N, C-alpha and C positions, 0 to 999 in steps of 0.2 A: 662346330666350335664357335661360341662367340664371344670374342672379346671388347670387354668392355671399356673405353675409355675414361680418364678421372672423372668426366662429369656426367657418362653415361648417356653420353647421345649421339651416340656414334659408333657404328659394328662394321667390323671387317669380316668378312666370310672367307676363308682358307678354300681356296679347288683346286683340282689337281685335274690336270688337260690328258688326254693320251695324245700321245705324239707316235705315229704310225709314220714309218719308213717303209715307202713304196720302191721295191727295186727296179730300175728301168734298164732296159737295154737299149742299144744304138746297133742299127744294121751294118753301122762301118766303123769297123773295130780301126780301121786308120787314119781317125781323128787327127786334127792338127794339132801339134805341140804344143802352140797357143792356146788354143780352146782347154785344151786339159789344162795350163797351168791356171788360166781364169778362172778354171773349175776349182781348184783346189784352192786358189787364194781368196774363194769364196767360202768356202766350206769351213774354215777354222774360225773364222768369226762369227760364225751362226751356232760352232760346237759352243764358244765359249759367250755368248749371250745365252744359251740354252743352259748353260752350267748356272751363269749367276740369279736367272729366274727361278732355279729350282732352290738353288739356298734362298732366296727370299721368300717363298710357299714352306721350306724349314724353319725358318725364322719365325715365319708366321703362326705356325702353328705352337711352338715352342711359348710364344710368346701369350696365345692363346691359352695353353694349358695351366704357365703359370699364374693369370690374371684369375683365373678359374677356381685357383687354388689359394690365392692370398686376400680378393676382393668379395667382399659380404653381398649375398644378391638374394635375400628373405622373399626378395617378391619371383625367384626362382626355386629355391630350397623347402619355400613356407617357414611358419613358424609353430612351437607347441600352443596349444588350446589356451594356456595361462598368457601366452605372450601376443605381442602385434609385432608386425612388422613396421619398422622406424624410415625415413627418409635416408638415412645413412648406410642403410643397407642390412643393418643390424637387427635381430629380434629382442623387442622391449618390452618393460611394463603394459597391462592395455590400458591400465590407469595412470594416464603422463600429469598427473597432479599430487599433492602430498599434504596431509595433515600433520602438522607440528605443534610442538608446544615449543615454548623460548624462557631460557630463564636468564636475566640481562642485570648485568652485574655492571654500571657506570663506574666510568676512571672516578676517583675518590674526589681529584677535586672540582667536580660537578656539582656537587651538593646534591645529586639525586642517590636515592633509594634501590636497592635490588629490586627487581621486578618481574612479574611473570605473565608470560602470555599462551593462551591455549587454542585449540583447533582456528590455526590459521593456516589457511588453502592456498598454497603455491606451484607456481605451476612453472616449469623450464623454459628459459628464455624469453617467458614475459618481464616487463619494466618491473626494476627492485618494489617488494611492496613496503611501505612507510608503517616503522612502528614507533609511533611519539610516546616517549616516557610520559607518567603523570608526577607534576610538583608534588611535594609532601604534605599531607598537612598536618599541624601543628594540631595536637590533642593535648588537653591539658586539665584538671579539676585535683578532686582531694578524695580520700575514702574515711571515712567516719562512721562511726556508731550512732544508731539513731536513740542516743536515750535521753533522758529529762535535760540533760547537759551532753551535746553530742560530744563524743570522746575521739580525735583524731587514730587511725588506725596506720601506725609508724612499722616501716619496714616490711612491708609487706611486696611479694611479687606480683606486679600484673603482666599476665600477659593475654598477648594479641594473635587469635590466627585466624588469617585470610581463608574465608569459606569458598568454596569451588575450587576453579584450578586443579595441581596436579594432587589428587589425593593424598599418595604415598610423598610427596615432597612438599610438605602444606610449606609456606610463608608464615613464618609465626617471630613477632617482634615482641620484647619484654622491657619492664621497669620496673622500677622500685621506689616506694611513698619515703618519703621526707621524714628522716629521723625524729622530728618536733613536730609539723604541721601535717603531715600527713598529707602533703600536696604531692601529685607526680604530672612529669609532663613527656611525653615522646613523640616521634614524627610518622606518619605512616601514610602509605599511598591509598588514595580512596579505592573503597571498597565496603562487604559489611564481613565484620567479625565475629569472631565466638571470645568471650571475655573469659577469664579464671582468675581470679584473685586467690592468691596464698599467703597464709599467715600463720607465721612462727610461734604458733600459740595453741596448747592441745584442747583452747576450750573452743576455739572455732576451724570449721570443716572449709573443705574447699569451698568457695562461694564460684558459681558458674552461674555470670549475669545476662547470658541469652546471647542478643545480638547488638552488636551498635554500627549502624551504614553510618561511614566516614564521607564526607565531599570536601570539595576546597574550603581551604581558607582556612580560620584558626576557629578551632571545634571546641568549646568546653561539655564537660562531663562527671558530674561529681558521682560518686555512689554512695550510697546509705545503705549497711548494714544492718540484719536486725539485731536488737542487744541479745546476745546469747542468755541471759539470765530467763526468758522469756520461752527459750529452747522446750521443746517437749524432751525427757529420759526416755531412753525407751533400755530395759534389760530385759535379759534372758538366762537360761544355763545351757551350754551347747554339748552336746553326748553322742556317743557312736553307737553301735551294736561291734562288737569283736565276734569273729568267724572264728571255727573249730574249737569253742571253752564251752563249759557248761553253763544252759539257760540261767540260771541264777548269778552266772559271772559275767553275763553277756553287755550288761551297758555298763559304757563306761566315760565318765565328763575326759572331753578334751579343754586340756590347759595350752597355754601358748600359742592360742591360736588367734588368727588379726582378724575381726569383725568391722566392718562394716555397713550400713545401708547407702544405698541409690535409688531414686526415682525412678518410675520407667512410665512411659516412654520419655528417655531424653536425657536423662541424669539430671538436673538443673539444680536437684535439691541431694545433696550429699551430707553422712553424718558427718561427726567424725567418729572417730574409729580406736579400738579398746582393743587389749591382750585378755582373752580370760583367764581366769586365775585357776589355782591347781581341782579348783572342784565345777570348773568349767563355767562358771560364771561371766558376765561380762554388762557394760553398762557403756551404753552412747547419748549422744544428743541429736535430733533434726531439727531443723527448723519452723516455726507453727505453721501451722495449716493443713489440711487434709490431703495426703497424696498416697499413691500404692508406690511401695518401697519391694526391691529386690535385697536377702541379706548375701552379703558376698565372706565369703572365708578362705582364708589364704595361710599360708605358712608362715612362720615366723623366723629367725635367729634364734630365740628357746626352742622351737619345737619346729622343725624342718620335715618331720613325717605326718605332713598333713594334704591331701589333696584340695586343688583348688577348687571351689565350692558355688554354684548359686543355690540357696535356695527357694522355695514358695515363696510369691509374693507375700505381703502381708501388709492389709490397709491401714495407715495411721492417722489419727485425728487429734490426739491426745498424747499425755503421757501414760503407758503402759506397760505392764510387766507380761512378755511375752510366751515366760515360765520355760519350760524344757524342751528344745528344738531339737529333733532328729537331723543329726549331721549327714546318714548313712551307715555302709555297713563296710569295713574291713578288716582285716588279718592283723595281728600283732609281726612287729617289723623282722626281719629278718638280714640277717650279714653276707654280703656278697664280697667276692674278691679277686683278685688274680694277677696275671701281668699281661703287659702290649708288647709283641715281639714285632719286628720288622724282620720279612725274611728275604735273602737276597742269597741265597746259595746254605748260610748261618744264620741264626735268629741271634738278633738283636737288640735286647732293651730300647723301648721307643719313651725316652723321658720327655714329660712335658705333654702327653698326649690326654686330648680332653673326650673324656666320655660323658654322653648324653643319654640319659635315659628316660622315657617317658610312657605312662600305660593310661587306656582310654578306659578307665573303673565306672561302675556303675554307680557311684555317688560323685564321680567329679573327674578331672584331668589330675593325674602324681607324676611330676618329675624331678629327676634329679641330676648334677653336672659333679663330676669328679677329675680328679687332675690323677694324670702317674705321677709316677716321682723319679729321681734319678736312676732307680731300679728297673723302670717301667712297671712297676707294681702299682694298686689300687685296691681301695677297701670303702666300702659304702654300705650305711645301712636305707631299706627301700622296704614298703608295701608290698608283700607279696603279690604276684601279679604274672601280666603277658605284657611284655615290652619292646618297643621297639628303640632299637640301640644302635646311635651313630657314633664312632670313634673318629676321631679329627686328629693328625699327629700337627705337628706344629710348622707354620708356614715356609720355615728354613730347613728342613729335612725334605728327601727325596721320596717318604713315605704316603701309601694312597689310603685318602678317607676310605672306611666302609659303613655299610648300613644293613642291618640285619634283625631280624624277631628272634624274641629267647623269653622264654616263660622261667621264673622263680617262684618257689613257693615253700623253699625252706635254705638255708642258711647253705652257703658252697663259698671255698673262699680259695680253691685251686686250679682255678677256670685260666683258659690262654687262649689268647682273640691276637691272631695272625693278621698283620698288614702287608700286601705287596706293593713292592717297588710303584710310581706314578707310570703311567702309560704317557707314550710321546704319541702327539699330536702335530703330524707336521705335514710338508705340502709345499707347494709352488700358488704365488701370484702372478697372473700373466694379465697384460694388455689385450683391445681389441686386437692388435697384430700378431697376438700367440707369443710375444716374448715377454721374458719375465718384467718384473714391476720393482726398483728398486724401492725404499723406502715407505711402503705401507704398512701402515702399525695393524700388527692381528692381536685378538684380543680373547681370551676363552675363560666364561664364568661359569662353573657347575651350578644347573639348576635343580639337579634332582634329588640335591638333603634337606629333608626336613627340618633343620635348623639352621641359626645364624650364628659364620664364625669368620674372626678374619683372615683366619687360612683357606678359608671357602672364595675369600676375594679373587678378583679377574688378575690372570698372568697376562704378560705382555711380550711381545718380539717383533721385532721390525726386519721386513725381507732385505736380504741380502742384495749384492748386484745383479744377480742371477734368478730376482724373485722368491730365494727358499726362504722359508721358516719353520721353527721349530720348540714348541712347546711342550713344558711337561705339566700333565693334566691329572685331577682326580677322575677316575670312571664315572661312566654315566651322561646324561644326558647335558649338554653343552652352549652357551650363547655364545656363537661365534659372530665377532665385529672385522671386517675389514677397513681400515679408516685411511683413504689417501690423504697426500697432504695436504697443508690448508689453502694450498694457493692453486688443485687441481681441480677441475668440471668433471674429475672420475665419480663415479656413482660408489657411493659408500654402499657397502652389502651386511644386513644382519639375519643371521640366520637363526634358529633356537632349536632344530630337530636332530642337532649330530649326537648321536649314542657312540663314545669313544668308550671301547672294551678294553680289557686290560693286556691286550694284543697291540692297542693303539689304530690311530688312523691315519692316512693320507686324503690329504685332500687337492685338490687343484680347482683351483679359484681363477674365473677371468673379469676380468673388470669392465663395463662399457662404459663410454662416454652418452650418455642419456639426455644430457642438457643441463644446464646448470640452473637453479634458482637461486633469488637475490632479494636479498633484505636489507634495508636502513635505518639506523636506530637515529630518533631525532631526538633532543631536547624540547621541554615545552614549549619553548619558544620556536621552533623548527628549524632551528640551526642544527647540523649533524654532530653525533656525539663518537670523536674519535677515542681508544684505545679503551674500548668497551668490551666485556667479557661476556661474550652470549654461548649458553650450553645451547644445545638442538636435543630435541626428546621426540621420538617416535611412541607410540600407545601400542603394547600388546599385553594382551590379555588382561584389561581393566588397569595397568600400571603404565605410567611414563617411564621407559629405558631411554637416555642418553647415549646417543650414538656419534655425538662430534661436537667438539667446540672451537670455535672460531674468533679473534679481534678484531673490532672494527677500525678499518683503516680512514684514511683523513678528510674521508666525504663521508665518513659514517656505514660503509657497506661492507656487508658479509657477504660471502656466496661458499657453496658446495654444490657436488653432483646430485642429482634428484636421487633419493636414497632408496634401495632395492632391499624386499626381503625376499629371502633364499638365494642362494648359490647361483650365480652362472658357472654350470660345468660342462 
């Protein structure tokens, strides 16, 4: 056995020597008494020395065994294929760098704006990476209609969306034109923006003004809109084929449908929108110019029994009547209903549960949302078909969400849908020494459901003094986060492959210290910015996932452990 001292530079090997006692005989039994006593006096110290030496050997071996149990040595034991042996003796990630995105919200007194930074490559124990915020640029101008006499567009919303960055978390800012002059003013960080103008007037469609690149200083940008009197008038009649009826009754006009046109590709030109009348007729306007348009059809409050459709493209270069437009074929609606119960020995009606229904039809996608009443019941009209159903109970109850397939081709009002209790996700979080860690924030988010609902938001718990945690979660695949305290360089853990069955799951998670990554937030002047909120994101499956949040100190610094994807178990 080998015992490693703290710096690993010296070794001490246990040895066990044989002690052989040889019997001796004296030819003279009548040895002198003095010589005998001298022999006895010399014998006992030797025995004591032998006993002390034996105890030392035992202690050495005990320390050796203890050291082998408590001190890591991956150079001896090796590491899994996806990990490497670190200098501290632990196995760790092969890539000792991480690519992050940051969302920085400076202190309000700084006068700076929220800013996003992506593709920041950070390495543990390197010098802090400096992140300098941009000075806002003042963009101002006015919006007007380019008629014989320019007419200001008042009260219009102007939306600026920064291109690039984190697609699922876009940086968007908005302003409104003056109620008299049509002027606007807004502060933006430098970058390239997509600009959309929304006018509260049915004569105007949404205007998408392409791109605006903003640099430093004061930027003047006025927008001239085409006079709506010069727009092309597009007319048509929307019909569908009814399934399961006589041929002479099959063609039916679609009333109450929302119709709009959008140029392809890019959607930079958009029509006004209109509802079809009882005969299916509609009339919309598009900006002048020759373009290819897709016809978008969607339900409205007047008629919710319409799929979301995108019809074939049409080329428009002038005012035109498109004639009869066949939207597709589907059967007349049926009525469905029933009750949602929670089962825990007895059936308990679940009030306020959300019933999501979605059907992929040949004509398009049809979806409906129903809510259960105080008695757990619901009733809804739908288009017959095959449905993906997701039932999500309110967040405040312990019933679990469920998702399943079901077909409806005729009315059915007596159905019963049962919900089980939420399973328990529990376990322990330990440190490198194997001892439980207190104060670790554990978060679980269900990611296997095809709908969005506040009830499917993350649930959190904090480990107790023994490192234990317990979460009640919806069954299915979970995104698990284990986040150490903000002043720790322990590595956060991100895991998105844990399946929680109805019987629950127990986890044992070991956090390691793979090194600290550090950043410094600076003002445009180069001065450090304290009290700035820094949200940190990892890219997972094409989206940016927030896994930690930090606040900069007086030197503008923030730090955290190297994030690890996958549980260290």
